[in-house]
PyMOL Python script that loads the backbone (N, CA, C, O; Angstrom):
from pymol import cmd

cmd.read_pdbstr("""\
ATOM      1  N   UNK A   1    -199.582 -74.406-105.020  1.00  0.00           N
ATOM      2  CA  UNK A   1    -198.499 -75.132-105.621  1.00  0.00           C
ATOM      3  C   UNK A   1    -197.247 -74.269-105.589  1.00  0.00           C
ATOM      4  O   UNK A   1    -197.285 -73.086-105.927  1.00  0.00           O
ATOM      5  N   UNK A   2    -196.160 -74.862-105.187  1.00  0.00           N
ATOM      6  CA  UNK A   2    -194.882 -74.147-105.161  1.00  0.00           C
ATOM      7  C   UNK A   2    -193.833 -75.020-105.820  1.00  0.00           C
ATOM      8  O   UNK A   2    -193.895 -76.249-105.778  1.00  0.00           O
ATOM      9  N   UNK A   3    -192.864 -74.347-106.431  1.00  0.00           N
ATOM     10  CA  UNK A   3    -191.774 -75.098-107.044  1.00  0.00           C
ATOM     11  C   UNK A   3    -190.631 -75.253-106.040  1.00  0.00           C
ATOM     12  O   UNK A   3    -190.800 -74.952-104.859  1.00  0.00           O
ATOM     13  N   UNK A   4    -189.477 -75.718-106.499  1.00  0.00           N
ATOM     14  CA  UNK A   4    -188.334 -75.983-105.616  1.00  0.00           C
ATOM     15  C   UNK A   4    -187.819 -74.727-104.934  1.00  0.00           C
ATOM     16  O   UNK A   4    -187.240 -74.804-103.850  1.00  0.00           O
ATOM     17  N   UNK A   5    -188.022 -73.566-105.557  1.00  0.00           N
ATOM     18  CA  UNK A   5    -187.557 -72.316-104.941  1.00  0.00           C
ATOM     19  C   UNK A   5    -188.631 -71.671-104.067  1.00  0.00           C
ATOM     20  O   UNK A   5    -188.532 -70.496-103.713  1.00  0.00           O
ATOM     21  N   UNK A   6    -189.663 -72.455-103.721  1.00  0.00           N
ATOM     22  CA  UNK A   6    -190.734 -72.004-102.840  1.00  0.00           C
ATOM     23  C   UNK A   6    -191.527 -70.818-103.419  1.00  0.00           C
ATOM     24  O   UNK A   6    -192.069 -70.013-102.662  1.00  0.00           O
ATOM     25  N   UNK A   7    -191.594 -70.710-104.733  1.00  0.00           N
ATOM     26  CA  UNK A   7    -192.424 -69.671-105.356  1.00  0.00           C
ATOM     27  C   UNK A   7    -193.527 -70.350-106.160  1.00  0.00           C
ATOM     28  O   UNK A   7    -193.386 -71.490-106.601  1.00  0.00           O
ATOM     29  N   UNK A   8    -194.594 -69.644-106.334  1.00  0.00           N
ATOM     30  CA  UNK A   8    -195.723 -70.154-107.099  1.00  0.00           C
ATOM     31  C   UNK A   8    -195.610 -69.630-108.528  1.00  0.00           C
ATOM     32  O   UNK A   8    -195.844 -68.444-108.760  1.00  0.00           O
ATOM     33  N   UNK A   9    -195.259 -70.482-109.490  1.00  0.00           N
ATOM     34  CA  UNK A   9    -195.096 -70.003-110.863  1.00  0.00           C
ATOM     35  C   UNK A   9    -196.418 -69.605-111.515  1.00  0.00           C
ATOM     36  O   UNK A   9    -196.418 -68.918-112.536  1.00  0.00           O
ATOM     37  N   UNK A  10    -197.543 -70.026-110.938  1.00  0.00           N
ATOM     38  CA  UNK A  10    -198.854 -69.734-111.512  1.00  0.00           C
ATOM     39  C   UNK A  10    -199.643 -68.722-110.686  1.00  0.00           C
ATOM     40  O   UNK A  10    -200.873 -68.697-110.744  1.00  0.00           O
ATOM     41  N   UNK A  11    -198.945 -67.893-109.923  1.00  0.00           N
ATOM     42  CA  UNK A  11    -199.627 -66.963-109.027  1.00  0.00           C
ATOM     43  C   UNK A  11    -200.535 -65.999-109.784  1.00  0.00           C
ATOM     44  O   UNK A  11    -201.673 -65.771-109.374  1.00  0.00           O
ATOM     45  N   UNK A  12    -200.044 -65.431-110.884  1.00  0.00           N
ATOM     46  CA  UNK A  12    -200.864 -64.498-111.663  1.00  0.00           C
ATOM     47  C   UNK A  12    -202.053 -65.202-112.291  1.00  0.00           C
ATOM     48  O   UNK A  12    -203.147 -64.642-112.359  1.00  0.00           O
ATOM     49  N   UNK A  13    -201.842 -66.433-112.750  1.00  0.00           N
ATOM     50  CA  UNK A  13    -202.929 -67.210-113.332  1.00  0.00           C
ATOM     51  C   UNK A  13    -203.988 -67.535-112.282  1.00  0.00           C
ATOM     52  O   UNK A  13    -205.184 -67.483-112.569  1.00  0.00           O
ATOM     53  N   UNK A  14    -203.555 -67.867-111.076  1.00  0.00           N
ATOM     54  CA  UNK A  14    -204.490 -68.143-109.975  1.00  0.00           C
ATOM     55  C   UNK A  14    -205.304 -66.900-109.625  1.00  0.00           C
ATOM     56  O   UNK A  14    -206.511 -66.984-109.398  1.00  0.00           O
ATOM     57  N   UNK A  15    -204.643 -65.758-109.583  1.00  0.00           N
ATOM     58  CA  UNK A  15    -205.336 -64.511-109.273  1.00  0.00           C
ATOM     59  C   UNK A  15    -206.382 -64.203-110.335  1.00  0.00           C
ATOM     60  O   UNK A  15    -207.506 -63.822-110.009  1.00  0.00           O
ATOM     61  N   UNK A  16    -206.019 -64.364-111.598  1.00  0.00           N
ATOM     62  CA  UNK A  16    -206.958 -64.125-112.687  1.00  0.00           C
ATOM     63  C   UNK A  16    -208.134 -65.086-112.612  1.00  0.00           C
ATOM     64  O   UNK A  16    -209.281 -64.674-112.785  1.00  0.00           O
ATOM     65  N   UNK A  17    -207.863 -66.362-112.355  1.00  0.00           N
ATOM     66  CA  UNK A  17    -208.930 -67.359-112.266  1.00  0.00           C
ATOM     67  C   UNK A  17    -209.892 -67.028-111.130  1.00  0.00           C
ATOM     68  O   UNK A  17    -211.106 -67.150-111.295  1.00  0.00           O
ATOM     69  N   UNK A  18    -209.371 -66.613-109.992  1.00  0.00           N
ATOM     70  CA  UNK A  18    -210.226 -66.275-108.854  1.00  0.00           C
ATOM     71  C   UNK A  18    -211.086 -65.047-109.156  1.00  0.00           C
ATOM     72  O   UNK A  18    -212.244 -64.992-108.741  1.00  0.00           O
ATOM     73  N   UNK A  19    -210.542 -64.070-109.866  1.00  0.00           N
ATOM     74  CA  UNK A  19    -211.315 -62.889-110.230  1.00  0.00           C
ATOM     75  C   UNK A  19    -212.409 -63.235-111.230  1.00  0.00           C
ATOM     76  O   UNK A  19    -213.502 -62.672-111.171  1.00  0.00           O
ATOM     77  N   UNK A  20    -212.129 -64.148-112.141  1.00  0.00           N
ATOM     78  CA  UNK A  20    -213.133 -64.543-113.122  1.00  0.00           C
ATOM     79  C   UNK A  20    -214.230 -65.405-112.514  1.00  0.00           C
ATOM     80  O   UNK A  20    -215.381 -65.338-112.945  1.00  0.00           O
ATOM     81  N   UNK A  21    -213.885 -66.210-111.520  1.00  0.00           N
ATOM     82  CA  UNK A  21    -214.870 -67.107-110.919  1.00  0.00           C
ATOM     83  C   UNK A  21    -215.910 -66.378-110.078  1.00  0.00           C
ATOM     84  O   UNK A  21    -216.983 -66.929-109.833  1.00  0.00           O
ATOM     85  N   UNK A  22    -215.627 -65.160-109.629  1.00  0.00           N
ATOM     86  CA  UNK A  22    -216.600 -64.435-108.819  1.00  0.00           C
ATOM     87  C   UNK A  22    -217.551 -63.592-109.661  1.00  0.00           C
ATOM     88  O   UNK A  22    -218.483 -62.998-109.120  1.00  0.00           O
ATOM     89  N   UNK A  23    -217.338 -63.528-110.962  1.00  0.00           N
ATOM     90  CA  UNK A  23    -218.236 -62.770-111.828  1.00  0.00           C
ATOM     91  C   UNK A  23    -219.571 -63.491-111.956  1.00  0.00           C
ATOM     92  O   UNK A  23    -219.601 -64.721-112.006  1.00  0.00           O
ATOM     93  N   UNK A  24    -220.669 -62.756-112.011  1.00  0.00           N
ATOM     94  CA  UNK A  24    -221.976 -63.420-112.157  1.00  0.00           C
ATOM     95  C   UNK A  24    -222.108 -64.073-113.529  1.00  0.00           C
ATOM     96  O   UNK A  24    -221.520 -63.605-114.505  1.00  0.00           O
ATOM     97  N   UNK A  25    -222.878 -65.151-113.598  1.00  0.00           N
ATOM     98  CA  UNK A  25    -223.068 -65.871-114.848  1.00  0.00           C
ATOM     99  C   UNK A  25    -224.002 -65.129-115.788  1.00  0.00           C
ATOM    100  O   UNK A  25    -223.906 -65.273-117.007  1.00  0.00           O
ATOM    101  N   UNK A  26    -224.897 -64.342-115.229  1.00  0.00           N
ATOM    102  CA  UNK A  26    -225.819 -63.569-116.061  1.00  0.00           C
ATOM    103  C   UNK A  26    -226.014 -62.207-115.415  1.00  0.00           C
ATOM    104  O   UNK A  26    -225.555 -61.967-114.298  1.00  0.00           O
ATOM    105  N   UNK A  27    -226.683 -61.336-116.111  1.00  0.00           N
ATOM    106  CA  UNK A  27    -226.929 -60.007-115.569  1.00  0.00           C
ATOM    107  C   UNK A  27    -228.320 -59.899-114.955  1.00  0.00           C
ATOM    108  O   UNK A  27    -228.803 -58.789-114.731  1.00  0.00           O
ATOM    109  N   UNK A  28    -228.973 -61.020-114.677  1.00  0.00           N
ATOM    110  CA  UNK A  28    -230.321 -61.010-114.105  1.00  0.00           C
ATOM    111  C   UNK A  28    -230.341 -60.335-112.733  1.00  0.00           C
ATOM    112  O   UNK A  28    -231.271 -59.589-112.425  1.00  0.00           O
ATOM    113  N   UNK A  29    -229.322 -60.592-111.906  1.00  0.00           N
ATOM    114  CA  UNK A  29    -229.278 -59.969-110.579  1.00  0.00           C
ATOM    115  C   UNK A  29    -229.169 -58.452-110.687  1.00  0.00           C
ATOM    116  O   UNK A  29    -229.811 -57.720-109.934  1.00  0.00           O
ATOM    117  N   UNK A  30    -228.364 -57.995-111.614  1.00  0.00           N
ATOM    118  CA  UNK A  30    -228.181 -56.558-111.799  1.00  0.00           C
ATOM    119  C   UNK A  30    -229.483 -55.925-112.303  1.00  0.00           C
ATOM    120  O   UNK A  30    -229.873 -54.851-111.845  1.00  0.00           O
ATOM    121  N   UNK A  31    -230.147 -56.591-113.241  1.00  0.00           N
ATOM    122  CA  UNK A  31    -231.412 -56.073-113.763  1.00  0.00           C
ATOM    123  C   UNK A  31    -232.479 -56.042-112.681  1.00  0.00           C
ATOM    124  O   UNK A  31    -233.282 -55.111-112.628  1.00  0.00           O
ATOM    125  N   UNK A  32    -232.495 -57.057-111.812  1.00  0.00           N
ATOM    126  CA  UNK A  32    -233.447 -57.085-110.706  1.00  0.00           C
ATOM    127  C   UNK A  32    -233.197 -55.922-109.751  1.00  0.00           C
ATOM    128  O   UNK A  32    -234.139 -55.299-109.263  1.00  0.00           O
ATOM    129  N   UNK A  33    -231.925 -55.635-109.488  1.00  0.00           N
ATOM    130  CA  UNK A  33    -231.567 -54.523-108.611  1.00  0.00           C
ATOM    131  C   UNK A  33    -232.004 -53.192-109.207  1.00  0.00           C
ATOM    132  O   UNK A  33    -232.553 -52.350-108.497  1.00  0.00           O
ATOM    133  N   UNK A  34    -231.768 -52.990-110.504  1.00  0.00           N
ATOM    134  CA  UNK A  34    -232.198 -51.752-111.145  1.00  0.00           C
ATOM    135  C   UNK A  34    -233.716 -51.624-111.138  1.00  0.00           C
ATOM    136  O   UNK A  34    -234.241 -50.520-110.997  1.00  0.00           O
ATOM    137  N   UNK A  35    -234.419 -52.729-111.287  1.00  0.00           N
ATOM    138  CA  UNK A  35    -235.871 -52.703-111.232  1.00  0.00           C
ATOM    139  C   UNK A  35    -236.344 -52.264-109.853  1.00  0.00           C
ATOM    140  O   UNK A  35    -237.241 -51.428-109.740  1.00  0.00           O
ATOM    141  N   UNK A  36    -235.742 -52.825-108.799  1.00  0.00           N
ATOM    142  CA  UNK A  36    -236.097 -52.425-107.436  1.00  0.00           C
ATOM    143  C   UNK A  36    -235.754 -50.956-107.188  1.00  0.00           C
ATOM    144  O   UNK A  36    -236.508 -50.237-106.533  1.00  0.00           O
ATOM    145  N   UNK A  37    -234.614 -50.520-107.716  1.00  0.00           N
ATOM    146  CA  UNK A  37    -234.197 -49.130-107.541  1.00  0.00           C
ATOM    147  C   UNK A  37    -235.195 -48.188-108.207  1.00  0.00           C
ATOM    148  O   UNK A  37    -235.516 -47.139-107.650  1.00  0.00           O
ATOM    149  N   UNK A  38    -235.690 -48.547-109.394  1.00  0.00           N
ATOM    150  CA  UNK A  38    -236.662 -47.704-110.086  1.00  0.00           C
ATOM    151  C   UNK A  38    -237.999 -47.650-109.361  1.00  0.00           C
ATOM    152  O   UNK A  38    -238.727 -46.664-109.480  1.00  0.00           O
ATOM    153  N   UNK A  39    -238.334 -48.706-108.606  1.00  0.00           N
ATOM    154  CA  UNK A  39    -239.561 -48.675-107.819  1.00  0.00           C
ATOM    155  C   UNK A  39    -239.433 -47.740-106.621  1.00  0.00           C
ATOM    156  O   UNK A  39    -240.409 -47.119-106.202  1.00  0.00           O
ATOM    157  N   UNK A  40    -238.228 -47.644-106.077  1.00  0.00           N
ATOM    158  CA  UNK A  40    -238.004 -46.806-104.892  1.00  0.00           C
ATOM    159  C   UNK A  40    -237.757 -45.355-105.287  1.00  0.00           C
ATOM    160  O   UNK A  40    -238.351 -44.444-104.710  1.00  0.00           O
ATOM    161  N   UNK A  41    -236.896 -45.141-106.253  1.00  0.00           N
ATOM    162  CA  UNK A  41    -236.516 -43.780-106.640  1.00  0.00           C
ATOM    163  C   UNK A  41    -237.346 -43.352-107.853  1.00  0.00           C
ATOM    164  O   UNK A  41    -236.986 -43.619-108.999  1.00  0.00           O
ATOM    165  N   UNK A  42    -238.449 -42.689-107.573  1.00  0.00           N
ATOM    166  CA  UNK A  42    -239.358 -42.252-108.622  1.00  0.00           C
ATOM    167  C   UNK A  42    -239.080 -40.808-108.985  1.00  0.00           C
ATOM    168  O   UNK A  42    -238.167 -40.193-108.434  1.00  0.00           O
ATOM    169  N   UNK A  43    -239.857 -40.262-109.906  1.00  0.00           N
ATOM    170  CA  UNK A  43    -239.699 -38.858-110.295  1.00  0.00           C
ATOM    171  C   UNK A  43    -239.978 -37.926-109.122  1.00  0.00           C
ATOM    172  O   UNK A  43    -239.382 -36.854-109.016  1.00  0.00           O
ATOM    173  N   UNK A  44    -240.890 -38.341-108.240  1.00  0.00           N
ATOM    174  CA  UNK A  44    -241.192 -37.518-107.071  1.00  0.00           C
ATOM    175  C   UNK A  44    -240.074 -37.564-106.031  1.00  0.00           C
ATOM    176  O   UNK A  44    -239.940 -36.652-105.216  1.00  0.00           O
ATOM    177  N   UNK A  45    -239.282 -38.616-106.063  1.00  0.00           N
ATOM    178  CA  UNK A  45    -238.183 -38.770-105.104  1.00  0.00           C
ATOM    179  C   UNK A  45    -236.830 -38.618-105.790  1.00  0.00           C
ATOM    180  O   UNK A  45    -235.869 -39.288-105.411  1.00  0.00           O
ATOM    181  N   UNK A  46    -236.742 -37.754-106.785  1.00  0.00           N
ATOM    182  CA  UNK A  46    -235.513 -37.672-107.576  1.00  0.00           C
ATOM    183  C   UNK A  46    -234.344 -37.046-106.834  1.00  0.00           C
ATOM    184  O   UNK A  46    -233.213 -37.127-107.314  1.00  0.00           O
ATOM    185  N   UNK A  47    -234.568 -36.435-105.700  1.00  0.00           N
ATOM    186  CA  UNK A  47    -233.459 -35.845-104.931  1.00  0.00           C
ATOM    187  C   UNK A  47    -232.888 -36.794-103.892  1.00  0.00           C
ATOM    188  O   UNK A  47    -232.005 -36.418-103.121  1.00  0.00           O
ATOM    189  N   UNK A  48    -233.386 -38.015-103.869  1.00  0.00           N
ATOM    190  CA  UNK A  48    -232.905 -38.992-102.903  1.00  0.00           C
ATOM    191  C   UNK A  48    -231.432 -39.302-103.180  1.00  0.00           C
ATOM    192  O   UNK A  48    -231.048 -39.572-104.318  1.00  0.00           O
ATOM    193  N   UNK A  49    -230.628 -39.260-102.145  1.00  0.00           N
ATOM    194  CA  UNK A  49    -229.205 -39.540-102.291  1.00  0.00           C
ATOM    195  C   UNK A  49    -228.923 -41.030-102.387  1.00  0.00           C
ATOM    196  O   UNK A  49    -229.778 -41.860-102.078  1.00  0.00           O
ATOM    197  N   UNK A  50    -227.738 -41.349-102.811  1.00  0.00           N
ATOM    198  CA  UNK A  50    -227.378 -42.752-102.998  1.00  0.00           C
ATOM    199  C   UNK A  50    -227.285 -43.514-101.673  1.00  0.00           C
ATOM    200  O   UNK A  50    -227.541 -44.717-101.626  1.00  0.00           O
ATOM    201  N   UNK A  51    -226.918 -42.810-100.600  1.00  0.00           N
ATOM    202  CA  UNK A  51    -226.805 -43.477 -99.294  1.00  0.00           C
ATOM    203  C   UNK A  51    -228.181 -43.909 -98.791  1.00  0.00           C
ATOM    204  O   UNK A  51    -228.340 -45.024 -98.295  1.00  0.00           O
ATOM    205  N   UNK A  52    -229.180 -43.025 -98.917  1.00  0.00           N
ATOM    206  CA  UNK A  52    -230.537 -43.365 -98.498  1.00  0.00           C
ATOM    207  C   UNK A  52    -231.117 -44.456 -99.390  1.00  0.00           C
ATOM    208  O   UNK A  52    -231.764 -45.381 -98.900  1.00  0.00           O
ATOM    209  N   UNK A  53    -230.888 -44.351-100.695  1.00  0.00           N
ATOM    210  CA  UNK A  53    -231.377 -45.362-101.626  1.00  0.00           C
ATOM    211  C   UNK A  53    -230.775 -46.726-101.309  1.00  0.00           C
ATOM    212  O   UNK A  53    -231.485 -47.731-101.318  1.00  0.00           O
ATOM    213  N   UNK A  54    -229.483 -46.773-101.031  1.00  0.00           N
ATOM    214  CA  UNK A  54    -228.823 -48.023-100.671  1.00  0.00           C
ATOM    215  C   UNK A  54    -229.410 -48.593 -99.382  1.00  0.00           C
ATOM    216  O   UNK A  54    -229.605 -49.804 -99.271  1.00  0.00           O
ATOM    217  N   UNK A  55    -229.693 -47.724 -98.406  1.00  0.00           N
ATOM    218  CA  UNK A  55    -230.269 -48.188 -97.138  1.00  0.00           C
ATOM    219  C   UNK A  55    -231.661 -48.777 -97.345  1.00  0.00           C
ATOM    220  O   UNK A  55    -231.981 -49.825 -96.785  1.00  0.00           O
ATOM    221  N   UNK A  56    -232.480 -48.114 -98.136  1.00  0.00           N
ATOM    222  CA  UNK A  56    -233.836 -48.610 -98.387  1.00  0.00           C
ATOM    223  C   UNK A  56    -233.798 -49.949 -99.111  1.00  0.00           C
ATOM    224  O   UNK A  56    -234.536 -50.867 -98.754  1.00  0.00           O
ATOM    225  N   UNK A  57    -232.937 -50.070-100.132  1.00  0.00           N
ATOM    226  CA  UNK A  57    -232.837 -51.329-100.864  1.00  0.00           C
ATOM    227  C   UNK A  57    -232.306 -52.450 -99.984  1.00  0.00           C
ATOM    228  O   UNK A  57    -232.718 -53.600-100.132  1.00  0.00           O
ATOM    229  N   UNK A  58    -231.397 -52.128 -99.069  1.00  0.00           N
ATOM    230  CA  UNK A  58    -230.869 -53.136 -98.149  1.00  0.00           C
ATOM    231  C   UNK A  58    -231.957 -53.630 -97.207  1.00  0.00           C
ATOM    232  O   UNK A  58    -232.068 -54.829 -96.952  1.00  0.00           O
ATOM    233  N   UNK A  59    -232.761 -52.703 -96.691  1.00  0.00           N
ATOM    234  CA  UNK A  59    -233.853 -53.080 -95.790  1.00  0.00           C
ATOM    235  C   UNK A  59    -234.879 -53.927 -96.533  1.00  0.00           C
ATOM    236  O   UNK A  59    -235.343 -54.941 -96.011  1.00  0.00           O
ATOM    237  N   UNK A  60    -235.235 -53.514 -97.753  1.00  0.00           N
ATOM    238  CA  UNK A  60    -236.211 -54.276 -98.536  1.00  0.00           C
ATOM    239  C   UNK A  60    -235.731 -55.693 -98.808  1.00  0.00           C
ATOM    240  O   UNK A  60    -236.504 -56.644 -98.696  1.00  0.00           O
ATOM    241  N   UNK A  61    -234.463 -55.838 -99.162  1.00  0.00           N
ATOM    242  CA  UNK A  61    -233.962 -57.183 -99.458  1.00  0.00           C
ATOM    243  C   UNK A  61    -233.873 -58.026 -98.188  1.00  0.00           C
ATOM    244  O   UNK A  61    -234.103 -59.234 -98.234  1.00  0.00           O
ATOM    245  N   UNK A  62    -233.542 -57.406 -97.054  1.00  0.00           N
ATOM    246  CA  UNK A  62    -233.504 -58.133 -95.785  1.00  0.00           C
ATOM    247  C   UNK A  62    -234.871 -58.620 -95.366  1.00  0.00           C
ATOM    248  O   UNK A  62    -235.015 -59.743 -94.883  1.00  0.00           O
ATOM    249  N   UNK A  63    -235.890 -57.771 -95.549  1.00  0.00           N
ATOM    250  CA  UNK A  63    -237.255 -58.187 -95.214  1.00  0.00           C
ATOM    251  C   UNK A  63    -237.730 -59.289 -96.161  1.00  0.00           C
ATOM    252  O   UNK A  63    -238.427 -60.214 -95.745  1.00  0.00           O
ATOM    253  N   UNK A  64    -237.353 -59.184 -97.424  1.00  0.00           N
ATOM    254  CA  UNK A  64    -237.743 -60.209 -98.396  1.00  0.00           C
ATOM    255  C   UNK A  64    -237.107 -61.554 -98.045  1.00  0.00           C
ATOM    256  O   UNK A  64    -237.743 -62.598 -98.187  1.00  0.00           O
ATOM    257  N   UNK A  65    -235.853 -61.529 -97.588  1.00  0.00           N
ATOM    258  CA  UNK A  65    -235.187 -62.784 -97.193  1.00  0.00           C
ATOM    259  C   UNK A  65    -235.881 -63.434 -96.008  1.00  0.00           C
ATOM    260  O   UNK A  65    -235.864 -64.656 -95.866  1.00  0.00           O
ATOM    261  N   UNK A  66    -236.494 -62.616 -95.153  1.00  0.00           N
ATOM    262  CA  UNK A  66    -237.191 -63.143 -93.978  1.00  0.00           C
ATOM    263  C   UNK A  66    -238.667 -63.399 -94.262  1.00  0.00           C
ATOM    264  O   UNK A  66    -239.432 -63.695 -93.344  1.00  0.00           O
ATOM    265  N   UNK A  67    -239.077 -63.285 -95.539  1.00  0.00           N
ATOM    266  CA  UNK A  67    -240.459 -63.505 -95.964  1.00  0.00           C
ATOM    267  C   UNK A  67    -241.446 -62.581 -95.256  1.00  0.00           C
ATOM    268  O   UNK A  67    -242.556 -62.993 -94.919  1.00  0.00           O
ATOM    269  N   UNK A  68    -241.043 -61.340 -95.033  1.00  0.00           N
ATOM    270  CA  UNK A  68    -241.924 -60.335 -94.443  1.00  0.00           C
ATOM    271  C   UNK A  68    -242.363 -59.415 -95.567  1.00  0.00           C
ATOM    272  O   UNK A  68    -241.537 -58.752 -96.192  1.00  0.00           O
ATOM    273  N   UNK A  69    -243.661 -59.375 -95.824  1.00  0.00           N
ATOM    274  CA  UNK A  69    -244.184 -58.523 -96.886  1.00  0.00           C
ATOM    275  C   UNK A  69    -244.228 -57.081 -96.384  1.00  0.00           C
ATOM    276  O   UNK A  69    -244.662 -56.825 -95.261  1.00  0.00           O
ATOM    277  N   UNK A  70    -243.786 -56.150 -97.207  1.00  0.00           N
ATOM    278  CA  UNK A  70    -243.689 -54.746 -96.791  1.00  0.00           C
ATOM    279  C   UNK A  70    -245.043 -54.138 -96.461  1.00  0.00           C
ATOM    280  O   UNK A  70    -245.118 -53.216 -95.649  1.00  0.00           O
ATOM    281  N   UNK A  71    -246.110 -54.629 -97.068  1.00  0.00           N
ATOM    282  CA  UNK A  71    -247.441 -54.076 -96.798  1.00  0.00           C
ATOM    283  C   UNK A  71    -247.890 -54.336 -95.366  1.00  0.00           C
ATOM    284  O   UNK A  71    -248.658 -53.558 -94.801  1.00  0.00           O
ATOM    285  N   UNK A  72    -247.411 -55.430 -94.780  1.00  0.00           N
ATOM    286  CA  UNK A  72    -247.838 -55.811 -93.442  1.00  0.00           C
ATOM    287  C   UNK A  72    -246.818 -55.474 -92.370  1.00  0.00           C
ATOM    288  O   UNK A  72    -247.049 -55.756 -91.194  1.00  0.00           O
ATOM    289  N   UNK A  73    -245.695 -54.878 -92.747  1.00  0.00           N
ATOM    290  CA  UNK A  73    -244.640 -54.587 -91.777  1.00  0.00           C
ATOM    291  C   UNK A  73    -245.027 -53.376 -90.949  1.00  0.00           C
ATOM    292  O   UNK A  73    -245.397 -52.338 -91.499  1.00  0.00           O
ATOM    293  N   UNK A  74    -244.945 -53.498 -89.641  1.00  0.00           N
ATOM    294  CA  UNK A  74    -245.268 -52.416 -88.726  1.00  0.00           C
ATOM    295  C   UNK A  74    -243.988 -51.985 -88.022  1.00  0.00           C
ATOM    296  O   UNK A  74    -243.297 -52.802 -87.415  1.00  0.00           O
ATOM    297  N   UNK A  75    -243.684 -50.710 -88.109  1.00  0.00           N
ATOM    298  CA  UNK A  75    -242.489 -50.184 -87.465  1.00  0.00           C
ATOM    299  C   UNK A  75    -242.814 -49.921 -86.004  1.00  0.00           C
ATOM    300  O   UNK A  75    -243.803 -49.256 -85.697  1.00  0.00           O
ATOM    301  N   UNK A  76    -241.990 -50.437 -85.104  1.00  0.00           N
ATOM    302  CA  UNK A  76    -242.234 -50.224 -83.679  1.00  0.00           C
ATOM    303  C   UNK A  76    -241.803 -48.812 -83.280  1.00  0.00           C
ATOM    304  O   UNK A  76    -240.947 -48.208 -83.926  1.00  0.00           O
ATOM    305  N   UNK A  77    -242.400 -48.304 -82.223  1.00  0.00           N
ATOM    306  CA  UNK A  77    -242.102 -46.963 -81.761  1.00  0.00           C
ATOM    307  C   UNK A  77    -240.652 -46.826 -81.318  1.00  0.00           C
ATOM    308  O   UNK A  77    -240.081 -45.741 -81.423  1.00  0.00           O
ATOM    309  N   UNK A  78    -240.048 -47.891 -80.832  1.00  0.00           N
ATOM    310  CA  UNK A  78    -238.671 -47.832 -80.362  1.00  0.00           C
ATOM    311  C   UNK A  78    -237.691 -47.516 -81.495  1.00  0.00           C
ATOM    312  O   UNK A  78    -236.583 -47.042 -81.242  1.00  0.00           O
ATOM    313  N   UNK A  79    -238.090 -47.773 -82.731  1.00  0.00           N
ATOM    314  CA  UNK A  79    -237.217 -47.459 -83.861  1.00  0.00           C
ATOM    315  C   UNK A  79    -237.047 -45.943 -84.028  1.00  0.00           C
ATOM    316  O   UNK A  79    -236.048 -45.484 -84.580  1.00  0.00           O
ATOM    317  N   UNK A  80    -238.024 -45.177 -83.551  1.00  0.00           N
ATOM    318  CA  UNK A  80    -237.989 -43.733 -83.718  1.00  0.00           C
ATOM    319  C   UNK A  80    -237.305 -42.988 -82.579  1.00  0.00           C
ATOM    320  O   UNK A  80    -237.055 -41.787 -82.683  1.00  0.00           O
ATOM    321  N   UNK A  81    -237.006 -43.686 -81.505  1.00  0.00           N
ATOM    322  CA  UNK A  81    -236.350 -43.052 -80.373  1.00  0.00           C
ATOM    323  C   UNK A  81    -234.905 -42.761 -80.716  1.00  0.00           C
ATOM    324  O   UNK A  81    -234.257 -43.545 -81.409  1.00  0.00           O
ATOM    325  N   UNK A  82    -234.398 -41.645 -80.237  1.00  0.00           N
ATOM    326  CA  UNK A  82    -232.996 -41.288 -80.473  1.00  0.00           C
ATOM    327  C   UNK A  82    -232.112 -42.161 -79.593  1.00  0.00           C
ATOM    328  O   UNK A  82    -232.428 -42.441 -78.436  1.00  0.00           O
ATOM    329  N   UNK A  83    -231.003 -42.580 -80.174  1.00  0.00           N
ATOM    330  CA  UNK A  83    -230.067 -43.362 -79.364  1.00  0.00           C
ATOM    331  C   UNK A  83    -229.232 -42.403 -78.519  1.00  0.00           C
ATOM    332  O   UNK A  83    -229.119 -41.220 -78.840  1.00  0.00           O
ATOM    333  N   UNK A  84    -228.655 -42.913 -77.452  1.00  0.00           N
ATOM    334  CA  UNK A  84    -227.886 -42.076 -76.531  1.00  0.00           C
ATOM    335  C   UNK A  84    -226.482 -41.821 -77.048  1.00  0.00           C
ATOM    336  O   UNK A  84    -225.752 -41.017 -76.468  1.00  0.00           O
ATOM    337  N   UNK A  85    -226.077 -42.506 -78.153  1.00  0.00           N
ATOM    338  CA  UNK A  85    -224.713 -42.302 -78.662  1.00  0.00           C
ATOM    339  C   UNK A  85    -224.684 -41.277 -79.737  1.00  0.00           C
ATOM    340  O   UNK A  85    -223.619 -40.980 -80.278  1.00  0.00           O
TER     341      UNK A  85
END
""", "prot")
cmd.dss("prot")
cmd.show_as("cartoon", "prot")
cmd.util.cbc("prot")
cmd.orient("prot")
């Protein structure tokens, strides 16, 4: 919406509304993420960095979206080969 001077008088209100609309309705997603993180990063793995932890959680969620159970997932040998780059 613009007024006669081609400016949007509600620009700040629109920005605020858009920021509020992207907030989650509940904290269930965050709690689920922390639960998954606690399963991966145990006392024995306490030196794991945040980059590795993020990568593992990303892979786990990607496999879950594809309905691949981690117990049955087989890593192919080509995954271990060094890339030429």
